[in-house]
Backbone as JSON, one array per atom type, in Angstrom:
{
  "sequence": "MNNYANIFLGDCKQILKKIPDNSIDLIFTSPPYADQRKSTYGGIAPNKYVKWFLPISKELLRVLKPDGTFVLNIKEKVIDGERSTYVMELIIEMRKQGWLWTEEFIWHKKNSYPGKWSNRFRDSWERLLQFNKNKKFNMYQDAVKVPIGDWAKSRLKNLSETDKIRDNAKNGSGFGKNISNWIGREMVYPTNVVYLATECNNKNHSAAFPEGLPEWFIKLFTQENDVVLDPFMGSGTTNIVAQKMKRNSIGIEILPEYYEMVSKIINQEKLTIAKYQNTDYENIEDSSRYAIR",
  "N": [[0.84, -1.19, 0.0], [0.56, 2.2, -0.87], [1.87, 5.03, 0.86], [0.31, 7.96, 2.0], [0.51, 11.53, 2.0], [-1.67, 13.67, 3.08], [-2.74, 16.89, 2.73], [-4.32, 19.79, 4.01], [-5.84, 22.9, 3.42], [-6.87, 25.38, 5.53], [-8.84, 26.24, 8.47], [-8.06, 24.43, 11.32], [-9.93, 23.89, 13.29], [-12.31, 23.61, 11.94], [-11.79, 21.75, 9.88], [-10.97, 19.45, 11.24], [-13.37, 18.45, 12.22], [-14.39, 16.94, 10.19], [-12.93, 14.65, 10.07], [-12.93, 11.18, 10.67], [-14.05, 9.49, 13.7], [-11.76, 8.09, 16.07], [-9.5, 7.48, 14.37], [-6.84, 8.18, 14.1], [-3.41, 7.53, 14.75], [-1.2, 8.85, 15.9], [-0.89, 12.11, 17.08], [1.04, 14.8, 16.46], [2.23, 17.9, 17.18], [2.86, 21.47, 17.06], [1.43, 24.13, 18.16], [0.76, 27.69, 17.56], [2.43, 29.61, 19.99], [1.35, 31.44, 22.92], [0.85, 34.86, 22.25], [2.99, 34.87, 20.48], [4.69, 34.69, 17.27], [3.23, 36.66, 15.99], [3.34, 38.12, 13.63], [3.06, 36.13, 11.81], [0.88, 34.33, 12.5], [-0.87, 35.92, 13.92], [-1.19, 35.75, 16.7], [-2.17, 34.74, 20.01], [-3.63, 35.88, 22.94], [-2.28, 35.28, 26.21], [-4.2, 34.98, 28.31], [-6.37, 34.14, 26.93], [-5.75, 31.85, 25.72], [-6.27, 29.15, 26.56], [-9.06, 28.93, 26.28], [-9.18, 29.28, 23.52], [-7.83, 27.0, 22.6], [-9.14, 24.69, 23.59], [-11.54, 23.87, 22.08], [-10.24, 22.77, 19.89], [-8.63, 20.73, 21.0], [-10.66, 19.12, 21.88], [-11.72, 18.05, 19.51], [-9.44, 16.69, 18.67], [-9.26, 14.75, 20.63], [-11.45, 13.23, 19.96], [-10.8, 12.22, 17.36], [-8.51, 10.72, 17.76], [-7.21, 7.43, 18.07], [-8.23, 4.87, 20.45], [-5.92, 3.67, 21.51], [-4.0, 5.44, 20.79], [-1.71, 8.32, 20.69], [-1.17, 11.69, 21.78], [1.05, 14.24, 21.24], [2.13, 17.27, 22.4], [3.89, 20.04, 21.58], [4.99, 22.74, 23.33], [5.49, 25.9, 25.02], [5.5, 28.01, 27.79], [5.47, 31.6, 28.02], [7.38, 34.47, 29.19], [5.93, 36.99, 31.11], [5.87, 40.25, 32.11], [8.04, 39.77, 33.81], [7.56, 37.28, 35.01], [6.82, 33.78, 34.66], [4.2, 32.79, 32.5], [1.1, 31.14, 33.25], [-0.4, 29.69, 31.48], [0.04, 27.25, 30.16], [0.0, 25.31, 32.18], [-2.61, 25.71, 33.05], [-3.94, 24.93, 30.78], [-3.34, 22.17, 30.68], [-4.73, 21.26, 32.94], [-7.4, 21.84, 32.2], [-7.65, 20.26, 29.91], [-7.49, 17.73, 31.03], [-9.9, 17.69, 32.38], [-11.45, 17.54, 30.17], [-11.2, 14.96, 29.38], [-8.77, 13.91, 28.7], [-5.79, 12.03, 29.48], [-2.98, 13.05, 31.16], [-0.13, 11.85, 30.46], [2.7, 11.85, 30.35], [5.64, 13.95, 30.44], [7.9, 15.18, 28.22], [11.14, 16.59, 27.63], [12.54, 18.78, 25.34], [15.73, 19.43, 24.76], [17.51, 22.04, 23.59], [20.32, 21.92, 21.88], [21.95, 23.81, 20.66], [21.59, 26.41, 21.65], [22.18, 29.86, 21.69], [24.23, 32.29, 23.48], [22.81, 34.63, 25.9], [21.62, 37.59, 27.66], [19.87, 38.55, 30.48], [18.24, 40.5, 32.99], [17.04, 39.1, 35.07], [16.92, 36.35, 34.57], [17.95, 33.37, 32.71], [18.82, 32.33, 29.35], [16.28, 30.61, 27.52], [16.56, 27.17, 26.86], [15.14, 24.93, 26.33], [12.15, 23.06, 25.62], [8.73, 22.09, 26.24], [7.28, 18.86, 25.73], [4.37, 17.59, 25.79], [2.72, 14.68, 26.69], [-0.3, 13.18, 25.92], [-3.03, 10.93, 26.44], [-5.84, 8.76, 25.65], [-6.42, 6.53, 27.07], [-5.03, 4.42, 29.68], [-3.58, 2.34, 28.69], [-1.68, 2.22, 25.87], [-0.29, 2.29, 22.53], [3.14, 1.78, 22.38], [6.39, 1.75, 21.37], [9.03, 0.99, 22.62], [11.54, -0.18, 22.17], [12.33, 0.82, 19.75], [13.57, 3.23, 20.12], [15.87, 2.9, 21.55], [19.1, 3.53, 23.11], [22.75, 3.68, 23.08], [24.36, 2.16, 25.9], [26.36, 3.59, 27.24], [29.45, 5.0, 28.63], [29.47, 4.89, 31.39], [28.82, 2.38, 32.31], [31.07, 0.79, 32.17], [32.74, 1.13, 34.42], [30.9, 1.17, 36.55], [29.63, -1.32, 36.55], [31.57, -3.12, 37.15], [32.39, -3.95, 39.79], [30.08, -5.21, 41.65], [27.93, -4.62, 44.39], [26.24, -6.44, 47.04], [23.71, -5.36, 47.27], [23.37, -4.31, 44.74], [22.69, -6.52, 43.29], [20.11, -7.23, 43.68], [16.61, -6.25, 43.6], [16.48, -3.02, 44.51], [14.55, -1.08, 46.31], [13.35, 2.31, 46.09], [14.13, 4.65, 48.63], [12.4, 6.68, 49.23], [9.82, 5.91, 49.07], [8.54, 5.92, 46.61], [7.99, 3.77, 45.01], [9.55, 3.07, 42.93], [12.36, 1.18, 41.8], [15.57, -0.51, 41.51], [17.73, -2.84, 39.86], [20.87, -3.25, 39.57], [22.45, -5.23, 38.42], [21.04, -6.16, 36.29], [21.88, -4.86, 34.0], [24.25, -5.83, 33.09], [26.3, -6.76, 30.42], [24.68, -5.63, 28.51], [24.22, -3.64, 25.62], [22.51, -1.72, 24.57], [20.05, 0.52, 25.83], [17.01, 1.81, 27.33], [16.04, 5.2, 26.64], [16.16, 8.44, 28.35], [13.61, 10.8, 29.42], [14.36, 13.13, 28.23], [15.06, 14.8, 25.3], [17.66, 15.37, 23.16], [18.37, 17.74, 20.89], [19.39, 19.88, 18.19], [18.18, 23.18, 17.34], [16.29, 24.14, 14.4], [15.67, 26.21, 11.85], [16.33, 28.22, 10.01], [16.64, 27.18, 7.46], [14.14, 26.4, 6.74], [12.24, 28.2, 6.01], [10.32, 29.11, 7.75], [9.17, 30.55, 10.74], [9.08, 29.1, 13.09], [10.01, 26.46, 12.94], [10.64, 23.05, 13.83], [13.34, 20.65, 14.39], [13.83, 17.85, 12.16], [14.43, 15.55, 13.54], [12.92, 15.62, 15.85], [9.98, 15.09, 15.52], [10.52, 12.63, 14.33], [11.61, 11.0, 16.36], [9.44, 10.66, 18.11], [7.56, 9.55, 16.39], [8.75, 7.11, 15.85], [8.58, 6.05, 18.43], [5.83, 5.85, 19.03], [4.39, 4.83, 16.85], [3.89, 2.52, 14.06], [4.87, 1.27, 10.78], [2.66, 2.36, 8.2], [0.8, 3.38, 9.95], [-1.21, 6.24, 11.02], [-0.39, 9.61, 11.07], [-1.0, 12.77, 12.43], [-0.81, 16.28, 11.99], [-2.18, 19.08, 13.1], [-1.42, 21.71, 12.97], [0.31, 22.43, 10.65], [2.41, 24.06, 9.51], [5.7, 24.3, 8.43], [5.65, 21.74, 7.55], [7.19, 19.67, 8.59], [6.56, 17.42, 10.27], [4.82, 15.93, 8.62], [6.42, 15.37, 6.37], [8.53, 13.89, 7.47], [7.06, 11.73, 8.48], [6.18, 10.56, 6.1], [8.64, 9.75, 4.97], [9.21, 7.78, 6.77], [7.46, 5.82, 6.18], [4.84, 6.12, 7.05], [1.36, 7.03, 6.99], [0.09, 10.34, 6.56], [-1.51, 13.33, 7.78], [-1.93, 16.72, 7.28], [-2.74, 20.0, 8.4], [-3.12, 23.33, 7.52], [-3.42, 26.8, 7.96], [-2.47, 28.97, 6.56], [-2.01, 29.96, 3.24], [0.52, 30.25, 1.96], [2.33, 28.58, 3.34], [1.08, 26.16, 3.06], [1.3, 25.77, 0.26], [4.09, 25.74, 0.1], [4.78, 23.41, 1.51], [3.6, 21.46, -0.11], [5.2, 21.63, -2.37], [7.68, 20.83, -1.35], [7.17, 18.18, -0.59], [6.57, 17.1, -3.07], [9.06, 17.42, -4.3], [10.49, 15.62, -2.84], [9.57, 13.41, -3.96], [7.37, 12.1, -2.96], [4.11, 10.74, -2.28], [1.26, 12.79, -2.6], [-1.77, 14.28, -1.57], [-3.7, 17.02, -2.18], [-5.84, 19.44, -0.7], [-7.92, 22.13, -1.09], [-9.32, 24.81, 0.92], [-11.98, 24.86, 0.29], [-12.63, 22.38, -0.45], [-12.94, 20.3, 1.35], [-15.24, 19.06, 2.19], [-15.85, 16.43, 1.72], [-13.99, 14.96, 3.15], [-13.72, 12.51, 4.44], [-13.96, 10.56, 2.48], [-12.0, 11.38, 0.61], [-9.68, 11.13, 2.04], [-9.16, 8.48, 2.32], [-6.93, 6.89, 2.06], [-5.26, 7.69, 4.03], [-6.63, 7.55, 6.39], [-7.64, 5.06, 8.48]],
  "CA": [[0.0, 0.0, 0.0], [1.28, 3.47, -0.88], [1.59, 5.93, 1.98], [-0.13, 9.26, 1.51], [0.55, 12.76, 2.79], [-2.84, 14.47, 2.73], [-2.63, 18.2, 3.36], [-5.55, 20.56, 3.88], [-5.75, 24.33, 3.65], [-8.03, 25.88, 6.24], [-8.8, 26.29, 9.94], [-8.15, 23.06, 11.83], [-11.16, 23.71, 14.08], [-13.36, 23.18, 11.02], [-11.39, 20.56, 9.12], [-10.94, 18.29, 12.14], [-14.73, 17.92, 12.39], [-14.68, 16.03, 9.08], [-12.12, 13.43, 10.2], [-13.69, 10.17, 11.42], [-13.69, 9.14, 15.07], [-10.83, 6.98, 16.35], [-8.83, 7.14, 13.11], [-5.46, 8.68, 14.09], [-2.53, 6.82, 15.68], [-0.35, 9.8, 16.61], [-0.98, 13.53, 16.8], [2.27, 15.48, 16.88], [2.05, 19.25, 16.67], [3.31, 22.61, 17.83], [0.57, 25.26, 17.8], [1.35, 29.0, 17.91], [2.46, 29.89, 21.42], [0.63, 32.67, 23.27], [1.46, 36.15, 21.92], [4.17, 34.73, 19.64], [4.46, 34.55, 15.83], [2.12, 37.56, 15.65], [3.41, 38.51, 12.22], [2.69, 34.96, 11.0], [-0.43, 33.78, 12.82], [-1.72, 36.87, 14.6], [-0.97, 35.69, 18.14], [-3.3, 34.55, 20.92], [-3.29, 36.39, 24.26], [-2.17, 34.2, 27.19], [-5.43, 34.77, 29.08], [-7.39, 33.6, 26.04], [-5.18, 30.69, 25.03], [-6.97, 27.91, 26.92], [-10.37, 28.98, 25.63], [-8.95, 29.12, 22.08], [-7.33, 25.66, 22.25], [-10.0, 23.59, 24.03], [-12.34, 23.28, 21.0], [-9.34, 21.98, 19.03], [-8.27, 19.49, 21.71], [-11.87, 18.29, 21.93], [-11.76, 17.31, 18.25], [-8.3, 15.77, 18.65], [-9.65, 13.63, 21.49], [-12.41, 12.41, 19.21], [-10.23, 11.54, 16.2], [-7.42, 9.84, 18.16], [-7.59, 6.06, 18.4], [-8.16, 4.58, 21.88], [-4.55, 3.33, 21.89], [-3.12, 6.42, 20.17], [-1.02, 9.29, 21.56], [-1.1, 13.09, 21.36], [2.24, 14.93, 21.77], [1.96, 18.7, 22.21], [5.09, 20.84, 21.79], [4.52, 24.06, 23.75], [6.3, 26.49, 26.09], [4.94, 29.26, 28.28], [6.36, 32.75, 27.86], [7.55, 35.35, 30.35], [5.13, 38.2, 31.05], [6.15, 41.15, 33.24], [9.04, 39.22, 34.72], [7.28, 35.95, 35.54], [6.3, 32.82, 33.71], [2.76, 32.67, 32.38], [0.6, 29.84, 33.73], [-1.42, 29.19, 30.56], [0.28, 25.84, 29.83], [-0.52, 24.52, 33.31], [-4.06, 25.83, 33.01], [-4.4, 24.11, 29.65], [-3.25, 20.77, 31.1], [-5.84, 21.0, 33.87], [-8.66, 21.85, 31.47], [-7.66, 19.09, 29.02], [-7.8, 16.57, 31.86], [-11.35, 17.74, 32.57], [-12.04, 17.19, 28.87], [-11.12, 13.51, 29.21], [-7.41, 13.49, 28.39], [-4.85, 11.63, 30.52], [-1.65, 13.65, 30.98], [0.63, 10.64, 30.76], [4.13, 12.07, 30.51], [6.19, 15.2, 29.92], [9.25, 15.09, 27.69], [11.83, 17.87, 27.46], [13.43, 18.94, 24.19], [16.87, 20.27, 25.09], [18.08, 22.62, 22.37], [21.76, 21.84, 22.1], [22.69, 24.92, 20.05], [21.13, 27.71, 22.11], [23.29, 30.81, 21.77], [24.2, 33.03, 24.76], [21.99, 35.83, 26.04], [21.75, 38.2, 28.98], [18.69, 39.21, 31.02], [18.49, 40.94, 34.37], [16.48, 38.22, 36.1], [16.8, 34.96, 34.13], [18.87, 32.94, 31.67], [18.2, 32.02, 28.07], [15.59, 29.33, 27.38], [17.2, 26.2, 25.96], [14.34, 23.71, 26.32], [10.71, 23.2, 25.42], [7.94, 20.96, 26.7], [6.54, 17.98, 24.84], [3.39, 16.99, 26.7], [2.09, 13.48, 26.15], [-1.68, 12.92, 26.37], [-3.64, 9.7, 25.92], [-7.25, 8.54, 25.99], [-6.46, 5.4, 27.99], [-3.75, 4.13, 30.31], [-2.87, 1.41, 27.81], [-1.55, 2.8, 24.53], [0.81, 1.72, 21.75], [4.43, 2.4, 22.65], [7.39, 0.83, 20.85], [10.21, 1.51, 23.3], [12.78, -0.7, 21.59], [12.67, 1.59, 18.54], [14.34, 4.44, 20.45], [16.96, 2.56, 22.46], [20.35, 4.25, 22.92], [23.9, 2.97, 23.67], [24.34, 2.21, 27.36], [27.24, 4.66, 27.7], [30.7, 4.61, 29.3], [29.29, 4.72, 32.84], [28.67, 0.96, 32.64], [32.38, 0.13, 32.26], [33.22, 1.15, 35.81], [29.82, 0.92, 37.5], [29.23, -2.73, 36.57], [32.73, -3.97, 37.41], [32.35, -4.54, 41.13], [28.73, -5.04, 42.16], [27.67, -4.96, 45.79], [25.11, -7.35, 47.2], [22.5, -4.57, 46.99], [23.28, -4.14, 43.28], [22.25, -7.76, 42.66], [18.68, -7.43, 43.97], [15.82, -5.04, 43.38], [16.63, -2.09, 45.63], [13.46, -0.1, 46.22], [13.68, 3.68, 46.47], [13.88, 4.9, 50.05], [11.39, 7.74, 49.41], [8.48, 5.34, 48.98], [7.93, 6.19, 45.32], [7.65, 2.53, 44.33], [10.57, 2.77, 41.93], [13.5, 0.43, 42.29], [16.54, -0.85, 40.46], [18.61, -3.98, 40.03], [21.99, -2.85, 38.72], [23.0, -6.39, 37.71], [20.27, -6.39, 35.05], [22.48, -4.17, 32.87], [25.5, -6.48, 32.69], [26.32, -7.32, 29.07], [23.77, -4.94, 27.6], [24.8, -2.54, 24.85], [21.48, -0.72, 24.32], [19.11, 0.69, 26.94], [15.97, 2.8, 27.07], [16.51, 6.56, 26.87], [15.45, 9.22, 29.35], [12.55, 11.62, 28.82], [14.97, 14.35, 27.69], [15.48, 14.6, 23.92], [18.69, 16.36, 22.86], [18.41, 18.06, 19.46], [19.61, 21.28, 17.85], [17.07, 23.84, 16.66], [16.41, 24.16, 12.94], [14.61, 27.05, 11.31], [16.75, 29.1, 8.92], [16.51, 26.53, 6.16], [12.79, 25.89, 6.6], [11.35, 29.28, 5.58], [9.23, 29.21, 8.72], [9.75, 31.15, 11.94], [9.0, 28.23, 14.27], [10.21, 25.07, 12.54], [11.46, 22.23, 14.71], [14.18, 19.75, 13.62], [13.18, 16.6, 11.74], [14.66, 14.52, 14.55], [11.93, 15.68, 16.93], [8.86, 14.19, 15.21], [11.03, 11.29, 14.01], [11.78, 10.24, 17.6], [8.13, 10.3, 18.64], [6.92, 8.65, 15.43], [9.33, 5.8, 16.15], [8.16, 5.58, 19.75], [4.39, 5.63, 19.18], [3.72, 4.3, 15.66], [4.56, 1.57, 13.17], [4.62, 1.55, 9.36], [1.27, 2.44, 7.73], [-0.04, 4.11, 10.89], [-1.61, 7.58, 10.58], [0.15, 10.71, 11.88], [-1.71, 14.03, 12.16], [-0.33, 17.56, 12.51], [-3.22, 20.06, 12.78], [-0.76, 23.01, 12.75], [1.35, 21.85, 9.82], [3.55, 24.95, 9.35], [6.64, 23.96, 7.36], [5.4, 20.37, 7.11], [8.22, 18.74, 9.05], [5.95, 16.18, 10.75], [4.28, 15.18, 7.48], [7.51, 14.91, 5.52], [9.22, 12.83, 8.2], [6.16, 10.57, 8.52], [6.22, 9.92, 4.79], [9.93, 9.08, 4.84], [9.2, 6.63, 7.66], [6.42, 4.92, 5.66], [3.56, 6.33, 7.72], [0.42, 7.95, 6.37], [0.07, 11.58, 7.33], [-2.48, 14.37, 7.48], [-1.5, 18.02, 7.74], [-3.71, 21.08, 8.23], [-2.45, 24.62, 7.62], [-4.36, 27.89, 7.7], [-1.85, 29.97, 5.68], [-1.78, 29.41, 1.89], [1.93, 30.21, 1.55], [2.96, 27.39, 3.9], [0.4, 25.04, 2.4], [1.93, 25.59, -1.05], [5.49, 25.39, 0.31], [4.86, 22.0, 1.91], [3.28, 20.62, -1.26], [6.38, 21.62, -3.25], [8.72, 20.03, -0.71], [6.79, 16.77, -0.68], [6.74, 16.7, -4.47], [10.49, 17.31, -4.55], [10.93, 14.38, -2.2], [8.95, 12.33, -4.75], [6.42, 11.39, -2.11], [2.74, 10.86, -2.75], [0.56, 13.85, -1.89], [-3.13, 14.66, -1.98], [-3.92, 18.39, -1.7], [-7.24, 19.84, -0.62], [-8.13, 23.53, -0.76], [-10.26, 24.97, 2.01], [-13.36, 24.69, -0.19], [-12.76, 21.03, -0.99], [-12.84, 19.26, 2.36], [-16.54, 18.57, 2.64], [-15.86, 14.97, 1.63], [-12.67, 14.54, 3.62], [-13.71, 11.11, 4.86], [-13.7, 9.78, 1.29], [-10.76, 11.78, -0.05], [-8.55, 10.75, 2.86], [-9.31, 7.05, 2.62], [-5.62, 6.25, 2.12], [-4.56, 8.1, 5.24], [-7.44, 7.3, 7.57], [-8.08, 3.67, 8.47]],
  "C": [[0.87, 1.24, 0.0], [0.89, 4.28, 0.33], [1.31, 7.32, 1.44], [0.11, 10.37, 2.51], [-0.62, 13.61, 2.31], [-2.78, 15.8, 3.46], [-3.86, 19.03, 3.01], [-5.3, 22.01, 4.22], [-7.01, 24.81, 4.33], [-7.82, 25.87, 7.74], [-9.0, 24.89, 10.5], [-9.41, 22.84, 12.67], [-12.3, 23.22, 13.21], [-13.01, 21.87, 10.33], [-11.39, 19.31, 9.99], [-12.32, 17.66, 12.31], [-15.09, 16.91, 11.32], [-13.88, 14.73, 9.15], [-12.86, 12.43, 11.07], [-13.18, 9.94, 12.83], [-12.63, 8.04, 15.08], [-10.06, 6.53, 15.12], [-7.35, 7.5, 13.07], [-4.63, 7.96, 15.15], [-1.68, 7.77, 16.52], [-0.67, 11.21, 16.13], [0.3, 14.17, 17.33], [2.21, 16.88, 16.3], [2.63, 20.28, 17.62], [2.48, 23.82, 17.41], [1.28, 26.59, 18.08], [1.31, 29.19, 19.42], [1.77, 31.22, 21.69], [1.47, 33.91, 22.95], [2.73, 36.03, 21.1], [3.75, 34.46, 18.2], [3.3, 35.45, 15.39], [2.12, 37.92, 14.18], [2.99, 37.37, 11.3], [1.25, 34.54, 11.24], [-1.33, 34.7, 13.64], [-1.58, 36.89, 16.1], [-2.26, 35.51, 18.92], [-2.86, 35.01, 22.3], [-3.23, 35.25, 25.27], [-3.46, 33.93, 27.96], [-6.59, 34.26, 28.23], [-6.97, 32.27, 25.4], [-5.96, 29.41, 25.31], [-8.33, 27.84, 26.23], [-10.26, 28.77, 24.13], [-8.61, 27.66, 21.74], [-8.3, 24.54, 22.59], [-10.93, 23.04, 22.95], [-11.51, 22.41, 20.05], [-9.0, 20.66, 19.73], [-9.47, 18.56, 21.85], [-11.98, 17.45, 20.67], [-10.61, 16.31, 18.16], [-8.58, 14.55, 19.51], [-10.59, 12.68, 20.74], [-11.74, 11.6, 18.11], [-9.11, 10.57, 16.57], [-7.95, 8.45, 18.49], [-7.48, 5.82, 19.91], [-6.76, 4.26, 22.37], [-3.53, 4.28, 21.26], [-2.56, 7.4, 21.19], [-1.05, 10.67, 20.92], [0.11, 13.72, 22.04], [2.14, 16.4, 21.39], [3.25, 19.42, 22.57], [4.67, 22.28, 22.11], [5.43, 24.58, 24.86], [5.68, 27.81, 26.5], [5.96, 30.38, 28.15], [6.47, 33.51, 29.18], [6.74, 36.62, 30.12], [5.39, 39.03, 32.3], [7.04, 40.49, 34.28], [8.73, 37.88, 35.34], [6.68, 35.07, 34.46], [4.76, 32.84, 33.7], [2.33, 31.27, 32.82], [-0.34, 29.17, 32.71], [-1.2, 27.73, 30.17], [-0.26, 24.95, 30.93], [-2.05, 24.56, 33.35], [-4.65, 24.96, 31.89], [-4.38, 22.63, 30.02], [-4.43, 20.41, 31.99], [-7.17, 20.91, 33.13], [-8.76, 20.67, 30.5], [-7.96, 17.82, 29.8], [-9.3, 16.52, 32.15], [-12.09, 17.3, 31.31], [-12.03, 15.68, 28.63], [-9.74, 12.99, 28.87], [-6.7, 12.99, 29.65], [-3.52, 12.3, 30.21], [-0.62, 12.62, 31.42], [2.09, 10.91, 31.08], [4.49, 13.47, 30.01], [7.62, 14.95, 29.49], [9.82, 16.5, 27.59], [12.7, 17.8, 26.22], [14.52, 19.93, 24.59], [17.52, 20.74, 23.8], [19.58, 22.78, 22.54], [22.51, 23.09, 21.61], [22.17, 26.29, 20.46], [22.32, 28.67, 22.24], [23.14, 31.67, 23.02], [23.26, 34.23, 24.72], [22.14, 36.38, 27.44], [20.46, 38.93, 29.34], [18.95, 39.53, 32.48], [18.03, 39.93, 35.41], [16.31, 36.77, 35.67], [17.86, 34.65, 33.1], [18.09, 32.55, 30.41], [17.49, 30.67, 28.11], [16.37, 28.41, 26.44], [16.43, 24.89, 25.95], [12.88, 24.06, 26.08], [10.01, 21.94, 25.91], [7.41, 20.15, 25.51], [5.61, 17.17, 25.74], [2.71, 15.81, 26.03], [0.71, 13.29, 26.78], [-2.19, 11.64, 25.72], [-5.1, 9.63, 26.33], [-7.4, 7.45, 27.04], [-5.07, 5.15, 28.57], [-2.92, 3.16, 29.49], [-2.87, 1.99, 26.4], [-0.34, 2.17, 23.83], [2.09, 2.51, 22.02], [5.52, 1.39, 22.31], [8.77, 1.27, 21.35], [11.52, 1.04, 22.68], [13.24, 0.12, 20.39], [13.52, 2.82, 18.85], [15.45, 4.15, 21.47], [18.24, 3.31, 22.09], [21.5, 3.42, 23.49], [23.95, 3.17, 25.18], [25.26, 3.28, 27.92], [28.44, 4.14, 28.48], [30.55, 4.36, 30.78], [29.28, 3.24, 33.23], [30.01, 0.27, 32.84], [32.89, 0.07, 33.68], [32.14, 0.73, 36.79], [29.49, -0.56, 37.63], [30.39, -3.68, 36.88], [32.63, -4.71, 38.74], [30.98, -4.26, 41.76], [28.64, -5.43, 43.62], [26.51, -5.93, 45.86], [23.79, -6.64, 46.91], [22.28, -4.41, 45.5], [22.68, -5.37, 42.6], [20.79, -8.09, 42.94], [17.92, -6.16, 43.63], [15.88, -4.18, 44.64], [15.58, -1.0, 45.49], [13.91, 1.27, 46.73], [13.27, 3.93, 47.91], [12.79, 5.95, 50.28], [9.96, 7.23, 49.25], [7.78, 5.56, 47.66], [7.47, 4.93, 44.59], [8.65, 2.15, 43.25], [11.73, 2.02, 42.58], [14.44, 0.1, 41.16], [17.31, -2.11, 40.88], [19.76, -3.75, 39.06], [22.51, -4.02, 37.88], [22.26, -6.69, 36.41], [20.97, -5.81, 33.82], [23.8, -4.77, 32.43], [25.36, -7.07, 31.29], [25.4, -6.62, 28.08], [24.48, -3.79, 26.89], [23.82, -1.41, 24.61], [20.49, -0.69, 25.48], [18.04, 1.7, 26.53], [16.48, 4.2, 27.38], [15.79, 7.22, 28.05], [14.32, 9.99, 28.65], [13.05, 13.0, 28.42], [15.52, 14.04, 26.3], [16.44, 15.72, 23.55], [18.79, 16.57, 21.35], [18.69, 19.55, 19.27], [18.36, 21.86, 17.22], [17.34, 23.88, 15.17], [15.3, 25.02, 12.38], [15.05, 27.84, 10.09], [16.57, 28.49, 7.55], [15.11, 26.0, 5.91], [11.8, 26.94, 6.12], [10.13, 29.41, 6.48], [9.85, 29.64, 10.04], [9.79, 30.21, 13.13], [9.16, 26.76, 13.91], [11.02, 24.32, 13.58], [12.27, 21.25, 13.86], [13.45, 18.46, 13.28], [13.34, 15.5, 12.79], [13.62, 14.5, 15.65], [10.7, 14.83, 16.62], [9.33, 12.77, 14.91], [11.11, 10.43, 15.26], [10.43, 9.78, 18.13], [7.34, 9.4, 17.69], [7.46, 7.23, 15.61], [8.73, 5.2, 17.42], [6.69, 5.15, 19.78], [3.67, 5.07, 17.95], [4.56, 3.22, 14.98], [4.23, 1.94, 11.73], [3.13, 1.44, 9.05], [0.31, 3.04, 8.76], [-0.28, 5.53, 10.38], [-1.12, 8.63, 11.58], [-0.53, 12.01, 11.45], [-0.97, 15.2, 12.78], [-1.35, 18.63, 12.14], [-2.7, 21.48, 12.62], [0.49, 22.73, 11.92], [2.59, 22.73, 9.66], [4.42, 24.57, 8.17], [6.55, 22.51, 6.93], [6.37, 19.33, 7.59], [7.63, 17.4, 9.48], [5.48, 15.32, 9.6], [5.38, 14.59, 6.61], [8.26, 13.76, 6.18], [8.36, 11.57, 8.24], [6.18, 9.82, 7.2], [7.52, 9.14, 4.59], [9.98, 7.8, 5.67], [8.07, 5.65, 7.33], [5.16, 4.94, 6.53], [2.66, 7.17, 6.83], [0.39, 9.22, 7.2], [-1.02, 12.52, 6.84], [-1.95, 15.67, 8.07], [-2.56, 19.07, 7.46], [-2.98, 22.4, 8.44], [-3.39, 25.74, 7.19], [-3.8, 28.92, 6.72], [-1.51, 29.37, 4.32], [-0.31, 29.29, 1.52], [2.65, 28.99, 2.11], [2.35, 26.11, 3.32], [1.05, 24.73, 1.06], [3.39, 25.17, -0.9], [5.64, 23.91, 0.64], [4.58, 21.09, 0.72], [4.46, 20.53, -2.21], [7.48, 20.74, -2.66], [8.41, 18.55, -0.84], [6.94, 16.26, -2.11], [8.21, 16.54, -4.82], [11.07, 16.04, -3.96], [10.38, 13.15, -2.93], [8.07, 11.44, -3.88], [5.02, 11.63, -2.62], [2.0, 11.9, -1.92], [-0.84, 14.03, -2.46], [-3.42, 16.01, -1.34], [-5.4, 18.72, -1.73], [-7.32, 21.31, -0.21], [-9.22, 23.64, 0.3], [-11.73, 24.87, 1.59], [-13.65, 23.25, -0.58], [-12.83, 19.94, 0.08], [-14.18, 18.8, 2.9], [-16.59, 17.05, 2.65], [-14.52, 14.4, 2.07], [-12.63, 13.05, 3.96], [-13.44, 10.2, 3.66], [-12.33, 10.09, 0.71], [-9.54, 11.38, 0.74], [-8.53, 9.25, 3.16], [-7.97, 6.35, 2.74], [-4.89, 6.57, 3.43], [-5.34, 7.78, 6.51], [-7.99, 5.88, 7.49], [-8.97, 3.39, 9.66]]
}
């Protein structure tokens, strides 16, 4: 089966309503942050952000499969010298909506350049909030394993008796470890911190993230032929990476210039694309049959 990148021009609040229930395996997106990208997307005031996003997250909850995952890349801004609380408020309201806030990943931007402020340091990380509909969801942890690292050479040489049994945490958290389990292993599971450089100058978009970011989460939460959705497509990174990884993808973008840019990039990559103008998505359920299963 050919994998399709279906991209739609229009407001995701409207287009999402046409996507069938329980049809998406992974939603990976980075919406406009509060009061940022004003020249591109107009900006949403921090005190209005939650109200603006909840109708969208309601539709995302509907279209996500019961065992699917929603990863939201977002970061609160500083207002009058203190951090805004709109991200925390959004998490609370999404939980009321029916979402489970399962995990929080951190994207550490390795190439942050120096800066100077009177009361803080430069941001070099962003949140990636994981939401699910159920406690049991598809997760392919072996796909993102990493080398065990040099620490094992010395740490595993001389094991104590405690290292050879499950040693429960003393703080009562329920977590424990058995150091001897790692003897002879070359690959282990990663942490919830993802280390990647930023990438925007070559994307013709003010807020592009590196291809490695969606790639890591697509590996972790999907398999070939699954469906990946980005309702704020932007420069199309999520859709392009999904196609390269043999996933179906759906992208929604409100600005015509980015919609056209993404279609050109996908065509240059010689990937299959189905384009839909904002007047053509009345029959999205039929036209997206290759991407929605």
